[in-house]
C-alpha positions in Angstrom: -53.3 -20.8 72.5 -53.5 -24.5 71.0 -53.4 -27.3 73.0 -49.8 -27.9 73.5 -49.0 -24.7 74.2 -52.0 -24.9 77.5 -49.9 -28.5 77.6 -46.2 -26.1 78.2 -47.9 -24.0 80.0 -49.2 -26.5 82.6 -45.6 -28.0 82.9 -43.5 -25.4 83.1 -46.0 -23.6 85.8 -45.8 -26.2 88.1 -47.7 -27.3 91.3 -48.1 -24.4 93.1 -49.6 -22.7 90.1 -52.5 -25.9 89.4 -53.1 -25.8 92.7 -53.9 -21.9 93.2 -56.1 -22.6 90.2 -58.1 -25.1 92.0 -58.4 -22.5 95.0 -59.7 -20.1 93.2 -62.3 -22.6 92.5 -63.4 -23.6 96.0 -63.7 -19.8 96.5 -65.9 -19.4 93.8 -67.9 -22.7 94.3 -68.4 -21.4 98.5 -69.2 -17.9 97.2 -71.9 -19.0 94.8 -72.6 -22.4 96.6 -73.6 -20.7 99.7 -77.0 -19.6 98.9 -78.6 -22.5 97.9 -77.2 -24.8 100.3 -78.8 -22.2 103.4 -81.5 -22.2 101.0 -81.9 -26.0 101.0 -81.9 -26.3 104.3 -83.9 -24.1 105.1 -82.0 -21.5 107.4 -83.5 -19.2 109.2 -81.8 -16.3 109.6 -79.9 -16.9 106.1 -78.4 -13.2 105.9 -76.6 -13.2 108.7 -75.0 -16.6 107.8 -74.4 -15.7 103.6 -72.8 -12.3 104.8 -69.4 -13.0 105.8 -69.3 -16.3 104.7 -70.0 -14.6 101.0 -67.5 -11.6 101.8 -64.5 -13.8 102.9 -64.9 -16.3 100.3 -65.3 -13.0 97.1 -62.4 -11.4 99.0 -60.0 -14.3 99.3 -61.4 -15.5 95.4 -60.0 -11.8 94.4 -56.9 -12.3 95.9 -55.9 -15.6 94.9 -57.3 -15.0 91.3 -54.7 -12.1 91.0 -52.2 -13.9 92.3 -52.5 -16.6 90.4 -52.6 -14.4 87.4 -49.8 -12.2 88.5 -47.5 -15.6 88.3 -48.8 -16.5 85.2 -48.8 -14.5 83.4 -45.0 -14.1 82.3 -45.1 -17.6 81.4 -48.2 -17.7 79.4 -46.6 -14.8 77.5 -43.3 -16.3 76.8 -44.9 -19.7 75.9 -47.0 -17.3 72.9 -43.8 -16.2 72.5 -42.2 -19.0 71.4 -45.8 -19.9 69.5 -45.3 -17.1 67.3 -41.9 -17.5 66.9 -42.6 -20.9 65.8 -39.9 -22.2 68.5 -42.4 -23.4 71.0 -40.4 -27.4 70.8 -37.4 -26.2 72.1 -40.0 -25.5 75.7 -39.4 -29.5 75.7 -35.7 -29.2 77.0 -36.8 -27.1 79.7 -39.4 -29.4 80.8 -36.7 -32.7 80.5 -34.5 -30.4 82.9 -32.2 -30.4 79.9 -30.2 -27.1 80.2 -27.4 -25.5 82.5 -28.1 -23.4 85.5 -26.2 -20.4 87.6 -29.1 -20.9 90.3 -31.2 -18.5 89.3 -31.1 -19.0 85.2 -31.1 -21.5 82.9 -29.8 -22.1 79.8 -30.3 -24.4 77.5 -29.7 -24.9 74.0 -31.8 -22.9 72.5 -34.0 -21.1 75.5 -32.8 -18.8 78.4 -34.4 -20.1 81.2 -35.6 -17.9 84.4 -36.6 -20.7 87.0 -38.1 -18.1 89.3 -40.7 -16.9 87.0 -40.7 -19.2 84.8 -40.0 -17.5 81.6 -38.6 -19.1 78.7 -37.2 -16.8 75.8 -35.6 -18.3 72.4 -31.8 -17.0 72.0 -32.9 -16.1 68.6 -35.9 -14.1 69.4 -34.4 -12.0 71.7 -33.5 -9.0 70.1 -33.2 -5.8 72.5 -31.4 -6.3 76.2 -31.7 -3.4 78.5 -32.1 -2.8 82.1 -34.8 -1.1 84.1 -34.7 0.5 87.5 -38.1 -1.5 89.3 -37.7 0.7 92.3 -34.5 1.9 94.8 -33.0 -1.6 95.4 -33.5 -3.9 92.3 -32.2 -3.5 88.8 -34.1 -5.7 86.6 -33.0 -7.0 82.3 -35.9 -6.2 79.8 -35.4 -8.8 77.2 -37.8 -7.5 74.2 -38.7 -9.8 71.7 -39.2 -10.0 68.1 -43.0 -10.0 68.6 -42.7 -6.7 70.8 -42.9 -8.7 73.7 -41.2 -7.9 76.6 -39.7 -10.5 79.4 -38.7 -9.3 82.9 -35.9 -10.7 84.8 -33.8 -9.9 88.2 -30.8 -11.4 86.3 -27.2 -10.4 86.8 -24.3 -9.3 85.9 -22.4 -12.1 85.6 -25.4 -14.2 84.4 -26.1 -11.7 81.2 -22.6 -11.0 80.6 -22.5 -15.3 80.1 -26.0 -14.6 78.2 -24.3 -12.1 75.8 -21.5 -14.4 75.0 -24.4 -16.8 73.6 -26.2 -14.5 71.4 -24.5 -12.0 69.1 -26.0 -8.9 67.1 -28.0 -8.3 69.9 -29.0 -4.4 70.8 -28.0 -3.2 74.3 -28.8 -0.5 76.7 -31.7 1.7 76.3 -31.2 4.7 73.7 -33.3 6.2 71.3 -31.7 4.6 68.0 -31.6 1.4 69.4 -35.3 1.6 70.4 -36.5 2.9 66.7 -34.7 -0.5 65.6 -36.1 -2.3 68.1 -39.2 -0.4 66.6 -38.6 -1.2 63.1 -37.9 -5.4 63.7 -40.6 -6.1 64.8 -43.1 -3.6 62.7 -40.8 -6.6 59.8 -41.5 -9.5 62.2 -45.2 -8.7 62.5 -45.7 -7.9 58.7 -43.8 -11.5 57.7 -46.2 -13.0 59.8 -49.3 -11.6 58.5 
């Protein structure tokens, strides 16, 4: 990922992810730095102090790191897709707030923006849309892009219909025919980018 793509990820992800990143470093420093501090202070009961502190800071690091990766993965994936297809400049529409919103989903001139997951997808890059049950109560919509990536969103039917008005000639629904057509188009795209 180039410098501009990293800057876009940082701006789209927002402050809470920056704070998570800081917490990752703090817990890592505690985990690694605690033995050095104890050794420098010549603490007699080094082992009994170190184990609980390192155990807690190590567990905290692991939890915060997993949350960070889980939250940042969709953002990074969407920026990579925009970068691959040459549409990363459109991200400025989202960063500047130049989009209409229904509360959960934003529609800019060129991009669809999921405000919860911070996923951005160019309208032209979406080839296939289908719904998938995440669990008994939640339906997700998968936006499958030209480079083979799948972006998940909890989008409502009304918003989905609004999007479909903006994008014609798209594969809708999960069928074996749609999957075959999609796979062929992805292969063609990847071959053209080599």
